[in-house]
C-alpha positions as CSV (number, residue, x, y, z in Angstrom):
1,M,-28.4,61.8,-1.4
2,T,-26.6,65.2,-1.7
3,R,-23.2,65.4,-2.8
4,A,-22.4,67.1,0.4
5,I,-24.1,64.1,2.7
6,L,-22.2,61.8,0.9
7,A,-19.0,63.2,1.7
8,R,-19.5,64.0,5.3
9,D,-20.7,60.3,5.3
10,S,-17.8,58.9,2.9
11,G,-15.0,61.1,4.7
12,V,-14.5,61.7,1.0
13,S,-14.2,65.3,-0.2
14,L,-16.8,67.1,-2.3
15,R,-13.9,68.1,-4.7
16,Y,-12.8,64.1,-5.0
17,L,-16.8,63.0,-5.3
18,A,-17.4,65.6,-8.2
19,Q,-14.4,63.8,-10.1
20,L,-15.5,60.4,-9.2
21,E,-19.5,61.7,-10.5
22,G,-17.2,62.6,-14.1
23,G,-15.7,59.5,-14.7
24,E,-12.3,61.2,-13.9
25,G,-11.7,60.3,-10.5
26,N,-9.0,57.6,-10.1
27,I,-10.8,56.1,-6.6
28,S,-8.6,53.2,-4.6
29,I,-10.6,50.1,-3.6
30,L,-10.4,51.6,0.3
31,R,-12.4,54.8,-0.6
32,L,-14.8,53.2,-2.7
33,R,-15.8,50.8,-0.1
34,Q,-16.5,54.1,2.1
35,V,-18.3,55.3,-0.5
36,A,-20.3,52.7,-0.9
37,Q,-20.8,51.8,3.1
38,A,-22.5,55.4,3.3
39,M,-24.4,54.6,0.2
40,A,-25.8,51.5,2.4
41,M,-24.8,49.1,-1.3
42,P,-22.6,46.6,-1.8
43,L,-19.6,46.9,-3.3
44,E,-20.5,44.9,-6.0
45,E,-23.2,46.8,-6.9
46,I,-21.2,50.0,-7.3
47,I,-18.8,48.7,-10.0
48,R,-21.8,46.5,-11.9
49,V,-21.0,46.4,-15.5
50,G,-24.2,45.9,-17.2
51,P,-27.6,45.7,-16.7
52,E,-29.1,46.1,-13.5
53,Q,-30.1,42.7,-11.5
54,A,-33.6,41.7,-11.5
55,A,-35.1,42.4,-8.0
56,E,-35.8,38.6,-7.4
57,L,-32.1,37.9,-7.6
58,T,-31.4,40.8,-5.5
59,L,-33.8,39.2,-3.2
60,L,-32.9,36.0,-3.1
61,G,-29.1,37.0,-2.1
62,Q,-30.2,38.9,0.7
63,F,-32.0,35.7,1.4
64,L,-29.8,33.3,1.2
65,A,-27.0,35.6,2.8
66,R,-29.3,35.2,6.1
67,L,-28.9,31.2,6.3
68,S,-26.1,29.2,8.0
69,P,-23.4,27.2,6.1
70,A,-25.7,23.5,6.6
71,Q,-28.9,26.0,5.3
72,L,-27.1,27.2,2.5
73,V,-26.1,23.6,1.3
74,D,-29.6,22.2,1.9
75,A,-31.1,25.2,-0.5
76,R,-28.4,24.5,-3.2
77,N,-29.4,21.3,-3.3
78,L,-33.1,22.2,-3.5
79,L,-32.6,24.2,-5.9
80,R,-30.8,21.8,-8.4
81,G,-33.3,19.3,-7.7
82,A,-35.8,21.4,-9.1
83,F,-33.8,23.1,-11.7
84,E,-32.0,20.2,-12.7
85,K,-31.1,19.7,-15.9
86,T,-32.4,16.5,-18.3
87,G,-30.1,13.8,-18.6
88,R,-27.6,14.8,-16.5
89,R,-27.1,11.3,-14.8
90,Q,-26.0,10.5,-18.5
91,R,-23.4,12.9,-18.2
92,I,-20.5,11.8,-16.2
93,A,-17.4,14.5,-15.4
94,L,-14.8,13.6,-13.6
95,V,-12.7,16.4,-11.3
96,G,-9.6,16.5,-9.7
97,L,-5.9,17.3,-9.7
98,R,-3.5,16.1,-12.6
99,G,-2.5,12.8,-11.5
100,A,-5.8,11.7,-10.1
101,G,-6.8,9.2,-12.7
102,K,-9.1,11.0,-14.4
103,T,-7.7,10.2,-18.0
104,S,-6.8,6.5,-17.8
105,L,-10.4,5.8,-15.1
106,G,-12.3,8.1,-17.8
107,K,-11.5,5.9,-20.5
108,M,-12.3,2.3,-18.8
109,L,-15.4,4.0,-17.5
110,A,-16.2,5.2,-21.0
111,A,-15.5,2.2,-22.0
112,H,-17.8,0.0,-19.8
113,L,-21.0,2.4,-20.0
114,K,-20.1,2.4,-23.9
115,V,-20.6,6.2,-24.0
116,P,-17.9,8.9,-25.5
117,F,-14.5,9.5,-23.8
118,I,-14.2,13.3,-23.9
119,E,-10.9,15.4,-23.1
120,L,-12.4,18.8,-22.5
121,A,-8.9,20.2,-23.0
122,E,-9.4,18.7,-26.5
123,I,-12.3,20.4,-27.2
124,I,-10.6,23.9,-25.7
125,E,-8.1,23.6,-28.5
126,Q,-10.4,22.4,-31.3
127,T,-13.0,25.8,-30.0
128,A,-9.9,28.2,-29.8
129,G,-8.0,26.8,-33.1
130,T,-4.8,26.2,-31.5
131,P,-2.7,24.4,-28.5
132,L,-3.7,25.2,-25.1
133,S,-0.2,26.1,-24.6
134,E,-0.5,28.9,-26.9
135,V,-4.0,29.9,-25.7
136,F,-2.5,31.3,-22.6
137,S,0.7,32.5,-24.2
138,L,-1.2,34.4,-27.1
139,Y,-4.5,35.5,-25.5
140,G,-3.8,34.5,-21.7
141,Q,-5.7,33.5,-18.4
142,A,-9.1,35.2,-19.2
143,A,-9.4,33.7,-22.6
144,Y,-8.7,29.8,-21.4
145,R,-11.5,30.7,-18.9
146,R,-13.8,32.2,-22.0
147,Y,-13.0,29.1,-24.2
148,E,-13.3,26.5,-21.3
149,R,-16.9,27.8,-20.6
150,R,-17.6,27.1,-24.6
151,A,-15.9,24.2,-24.8
152,L,-18.2,22.5,-22.0
153,E,-21.8,24.3,-23.1
154,W,-21.2,22.7,-26.4
155,L,-20.6,19.6,-25.1
156,I,-23.9,19.6,-23.1
157,E,-25.6,20.5,-25.7
158,T,-24.1,18.3,-28.6
159,H,-23.8,14.8,-26.3
160,D,-26.7,13.1,-24.2
161,S,-24.1,10.8,-22.9
162,F,-20.2,10.9,-22.2
163,V,-17.7,10.4,-19.7
164,L,-15.7,13.7,-19.6
165,S,-12.5,14.5,-17.7
166,T,-11.8,18.5,-16.9
167,G,-8.6,20.7,-16.6
168,G,-7.5,20.8,-12.9
169,S,-8.1,24.5,-12.4
170,I,-12.0,24.3,-13.6
171,S,-13.2,24.7,-9.7
172,T,-11.6,28.0,-10.0
173,E,-14.1,29.6,-12.5
174,P,-17.4,29.4,-10.6
175,A,-19.8,29.9,-13.0
176,T,-18.2,27.4,-15.2
177,F,-17.9,24.7,-12.4
178,D,-21.7,25.5,-11.2
179,E,-22.7,24.5,-14.9
180,L,-20.7,21.5,-14.8
181,L,-22.2,20.4,-11.5
182,T,-25.5,21.2,-12.9
183,S,-25.6,19.8,-16.4
184,C,-23.4,16.6,-15.0
185,F,-22.5,14.0,-12.7
186,T,-19.5,15.0,-10.9
187,V,-17.4,12.3,-9.0
188,W,-14.0,13.9,-7.2
189,L,-11.0,11.6,-7.9
190,K,-9.0,12.3,-4.8
191,A,-5.6,11.4,-3.8
192,S,-2.6,12.6,-1.8
193,P,-0.8,15.7,-2.6
194,A,2.4,13.0,-2.9
195,E,0.7,10.5,-5.0
196,H,-0.8,13.5,-7.3
197,M,2.9,14.2,-7.7
198,A,4.3,10.5,-8.4
199,R,1.8,10.1,-10.7
200,V,2.5,12.6,-12.5
201,V,6.2,12.3,-12.8
202,A,5.9,8.6,-13.8
203,Q,3.8,9.6,-16.5
204,G,7.4,11.0,-18.0
205,D,6.2,15.0,-16.7
206,R,9.1,16.0,-15.0
207,R,8.1,19.6,-15.0
208,P,6.2,19.9,-11.5
209,M,9.4,19.3,-9.5
210,G,12.0,20.9,-12.2
211,D,14.3,23.1,-9.6
212,N,11.2,24.4,-7.8
213,R,12.2,23.3,-3.8
214,E,8.8,23.8,-2.7
215,A,6.8,22.1,-5.5
216,M,5.0,19.3,-2.9
217,Q,4.1,22.5,-0.7
218,D,2.7,24.1,-3.7
219,L,0.7,21.5,-4.5
220,E,-0.7,21.1,-0.9
221,R,-1.6,24.5,-0.9
222,I,-3.4,24.1,-3.7
223,L,-5.3,20.7,-3.4
224,V,-6.5,22.9,0.1
225,G,-7.7,26.0,-2.0
226,R,-9.9,23.5,-4.1
227,E,-11.1,21.1,-1.9
228,P,-14.1,23.0,-0.7
229,M,-15.6,23.6,-4.4
230,Y,-14.2,19.9,-5.3
231,R,-16.5,18.6,-2.0
232,K,-19.7,20.2,-4.1
233,A,-19.5,16.8,-6.4
234,D,-21.8,14.4,-6.9
235,A,-19.3,11.5,-5.6
236,T,-16.0,11.2,-3.8
237,V,-13.6,8.3,-5.0
238,S,-10.4,8.2,-3.0
239,T,-7.8,6.6,-5.4
240,S,-4.9,6.8,-2.8
241,G,-3.3,3.6,-2.3
242,L,-5.6,1.7,-5.1
243,D,-4.4,0.1,-8.2
244,I,-6.6,1.1,-11.4
245,Q,-9.0,-2.1,-11.5
246,Q,-9.5,-1.3,-7.6
247,S,-10.4,2.4,-8.5
248,L,-12.6,1.4,-11.3
249,A,-14.7,-0.7,-8.9
250,E,-14.9,2.1,-6.4
251,L,-15.8,4.5,-9.1
252,L,-18.7,2.3,-10.7
253,K,-19.9,2.2,-7.1
254,Q,-20.5,5.5,-6.4
255,I,-21.9,5.7,-10.0
256,S,-24.6,3.2,-9.3
257,A,-25.3,4.4,-5.2
């Protein structure tokens, strides 16, 4: 495609395209999308950093894009079954928001199964060599995500079995969450927003409320946003209205099933 044809089809001037090719054009997302559409290429391919992806991955992406949501679920389950990592069932990971019971239930489950109980946050701190609060304040969210991924990979490489309590936001990092789903038997500990909040406050942490009058609405929005990924877990245990022993019994039933 000549530059003149690209300018015509994209609506971006010849002069600006020359600057863009030379690495000097400060292009907007909207104009970059116009260029990508004119070249019949996905926007993510235009801005890819690193080597070109394998042809098989490109074709697989095109194939999956044609499937319905229900077919995508079946396809993912088939792939996960075909390439499931050895010992996945012996590594149990609990996911969910704060206050769902990941720590208290996790410790009881680990004692029952006679396997180690591990807090992913503690491994992240060991990996980073500093408390989580310092990781965020000194290095930012991106660094935290890198340490989280490294910590999870290290655990999977070095432990054949455990009960793992993860951070509530692990589902927001697709690559790390996929590693968790394919390497561990995951359980979503689910509770209502009101119970999440009440349990955190009962533990002595009043920060969720603070001076924020919209704290409950914020929590509800977070739960709605993360629920689609949480639902990808192997099992779901609702702890709403249950005491700790009842929740443990339900958790054990789901794991056995």
